[in-house]
C-alpha positions as semicolon CSV with decimal commas, in nm:
position;residue;x (nm);y (nm);z (nm)
1;M;7,522;0,097;15,556
2;S;7,193;0,141;15,708
3;K;7,160;0,493;15,586
4;E;7,199;0,366;15,219
5;Q;6,921;0,088;15,272
6;G;6,707;0,326;15,424
7;S;6,725;0,572;15,146
8;S;6,683;0,300;14,881
9;G;6,316;0,220;14,991
10;P;6,166;0,563;14,910
11;R;6,365;0,582;14,581
12;R;6,239;0,241;14,497
13;A;5,881;0,347;14,569
14;V;5,899;0,691;14,347
15;C;6,068;0,476;14,073
16;T;5,774;0,227;14,075
17;G;5,547;0,505;14,093
18;I;5,661;0,663;13,802
19;T;5,680;0,346;13,624
20;I;5,320;0,247;13,681
21;F;5,211;0,619;13,599
22;L;5,390;0,611;13,260
23;L;5,242;0,247;13,172
24;L;4,885;0,372;13,264
25;A;4,949;0,677;13,027
26;G;5,060;0,448;12,760
27;I;4,784;0,228;12,794
28;T;4,526;0,537;12,805
29;L;4,686;0,683;12,496
30;L;4,687;0,345;12,302
31;V;4,293;0,301;12,393
32;L;4,205;0,674;12,263
33;W;4,399;0,602;11,937
34;L;4,234;0,277;11,887
35;V;3,887;0,448;11,952
36;Y;3,948;0,769;11,775
37;R;4,196;0,643;11,518
38;P;4,185;0,923;11,253
39;H;4,168;0,819;10,876
40;K;4,265;1,038;10,563
41;P;3,996;1,183;10,369
42;R;3,904;1,062;10,022
43;F;3,896;1,259;9,710
44;T;3,729;1,183;9,392
45;V;3,680;1,404;9,067
46;V;3,306;1,364;8,964
47;G;3,310;1,626;8,686
48;A;3,514;1,860;8,469
49;A;3,442;2,153;8,229
50;I;3,676;2,329;8,035
51;Y;3,620;2,729;7,964
52;G;3,923;2,800;7,751
53;L;4,244;2,615;7,666
54;N;4,515;2,787;7,421
55;A;4,818;2,575;7,405
56;T;4,906;2,733;7,049
57;T;5,128;3,044;7,172
58;P;5,442;2,891;7,363
59;P;5,605;2,953;7,579
60;L;5,285;3,085;7,731
61;M;4,969;2,873;7,771
62;S;4,630;2,989;7,920
63;T;4,337;2,753;8,039
64;T;4,042;2,787;8,254
65;M;3,908;2,467;8,392
66;Q;3,661;2,389;8,674
67;F;3,656;2,043;8,840
68;S;3,375;1,905;9,068
69;V;3,551;1,718;9,352
70;L;3,373;1,510;9,612
71;I;3,580;1,512;9,956
72;R;3,466;1,242;10,210
73;N;3,557;1,218;10,568
74;P;3,542;0,859;10,688
75;N;3,607;0,924;11,026
76;R;3,269;0,865;11,285
77;R;3,420;1,041;11,574
78;V;3,666;1,299;11,426
79;S;3,606;1,621;11,225
80;L;3,874;1,777;10,967
81;Y;4,021;2,123;10,917
82;Y;4,172;2,204;10,590
83;D;4,421;2,524;10,610
84;R;4,609;2,682;10,337
85;F;4,439;2,470;10,088
86;S;4,510;2,525;9,727
87;A;4,503;2,369;9,397
88;F;4,659;2,355;9,034
89;V;4,641;2,128;8,731
90;S;4,955;1,963;8,576
91;Y;5,022;1,779;8,239
92;R;5,323;1,579;8,214
93;N;5,434;1,658;8,538
94;Q;5,437;2,060;8,456
95;A;5,189;2,316;8,604
96;I;4,956;2,440;8,348
97;T;4,747;2,682;8,565
98;P;4,878;2,893;8,836
99;Q;4,802;2,793;9,202
100;V;4,450;2,888;9,326
101;L;4,395;2,947;9,694
102;L;4,067;2,790;9,810
103;P;3,898;2,889;10,123
104;P;3,973;2,709;10,453
105;L;3,728;2,432;10,505
106;H;3,578;2,250;10,784
107;Q;3,460;1,900;10,734
108;G;3,208;1,753;11,009
109;K;3,231;1,371;11,128
110;H;3,164;1,122;10,887
111;S;3,019;1,370;10,604
112;S;3,081;1,423;10,250
113;V;3,137;1,780;10,080
114;S;3,176;1,902;9,734
115;V;3,383;2,171;9,594
116;A;3,412;2,289;9,262
117;P;3,719;2,526;9,194
118;V;3,752;2,722;8,899
119;I;4,144;2,694;8,820
120;G;4,337;2,897;8,573
121;G;4,274;3,220;8,369
122;T;4,634;3,365;8,395
123;P;4,896;3,244;8,118
124;V;5,156;3,024;8,264
125;P;5,518;2,950;8,075
126;V;5,542;2,595;7,950
127;S;5,771;2,391;7,761
128;L;5,729;2,336;7,406
129;E;5,700;1,933;7,474
130;V;5,393;2,014;7,700
131;S;5,260;2,277;7,448
132;N;5,302;2,026;7,163
133;G;5,186;1,729;7,360
134;L;4,840;1,890;7,471
135;T;4,774;1,993;7,116
136;V;4,817;1,646;6,986
137;D;4,618;1,482;7,254
138;E;4,323;1,736;7,204
139;A;4,338;1,662;6,826
140;Y;4,311;1,308;6,941
141;G;4,015;1,356;7,165
142;V;4,170;1,211;7,495
143;V;4,371;1,437;7,743
144;G;4,511;1,319;8,065
145;L;4,583;1,559;8,365
146;K;4,645;1,569;8,706
147;L;4,455;1,790;8,952
148;I;4,662;1,838;9,253
149;F;4,553;1,988;9,620
150;Q;4,803;2,114;9,858
151;G;4,738;2,219;10,226
152;R;4,738;2,175;10,587
153;L;4,523;1,923;10,772
154;R;4,401;1,897;11,127
155;W;4,164;1,641;11,316
156;K;3,947;1,729;11,590
157;A;3,834;1,506;11,815
158;G;3,607;1,635;12,093
159;A;3,808;1,931;12,261
160;I;4,135;1,789;12,110
161;K;4,292;1,930;11,805
162;T;4,605;1,761;11,638
163;A;4,885;1,982;11,506
164;H;4,894;2,068;11,138
165;Y;4,993;1,799;10,904
166;G;5,092;1,856;10,545
167;L;4,828;1,745;10,277
168;Y;4,910;1,649;9,924
169;V;4,605;1,513;9,702
170;K;4,709;1,415;9,339
171;C;4,391;1,322;9,113
172;D;4,473;1,149;8,772
173;I;4,213;1,253;8,529
174;V;4,125;1,134;8,191
175;M;3,882;1,332;7,987
176;G;3,742;1,339;7,649
177;L;3,832;1,684;7,488
178;K;3,791;1,789;7,153
179;K;3,930;2,112;6,980
180;G;3,692;2,398;7,053
181;L;3,482;2,221;7,300
182;V;3,354;2,461;7,577
183;G;3,169;2,343;7,886
184;Q;3,124;2,021;8,049
185;V;3,373;1,751;7,925
186;P;3,312;1,355;7,991
187;L;3,539;1,164;8,214
188;L;3,704;0,855;8,088
189;G;3,726;0,665;8,415
190;V;3,706;0,806;8,771
191;T;3,940;0,688;9,002
192;P;3,982;0,774;9,362
193;C;4,271;1,032;9,426
194;D;4,585;0,936;9,599
195;V;4,596;1,131;9,949
196;D;4,936;1,176;10,130
197;V;4,952;1,314;10,504
């Protein structure tokens, strides 16, 4: 009986030591998370240009567009890395441009960067509904599109980098577009994009 009581003392000390260590590690992680709490980036479309739009030869559609997008990093202590970054344009939930790969991007702490990808140029198969809808909207003078970014995102705080997280950004764009118009087109309302990480 005395042997069992003698061995329970060191076991209890080890268990107490492990519990205290885990508690301190948890408190440290909580404090670090509160200090460096990373926020999602913010995307806003600030300009658009159309260099070609041919929706009259279904089932193929060809368009070339350029969008000016302001990306803001709201984090004061964390920088952002965008990897496998790509963009495409959709209309009525169907892609009307091919997916374009963008160069990897590093964004410093609490900064903004502007990107202006040229998207399209290659014909894409579309449904007759999309082709007809775009032709009608163009004749009406108002077209609603979605600019979509996809990629992988990492946060960096000091020497610590997080794992990759999937990034999906959806920007709803309503623009004034008349048939035959080439170049800058007016945006009829700018709203921040939806960012999912």
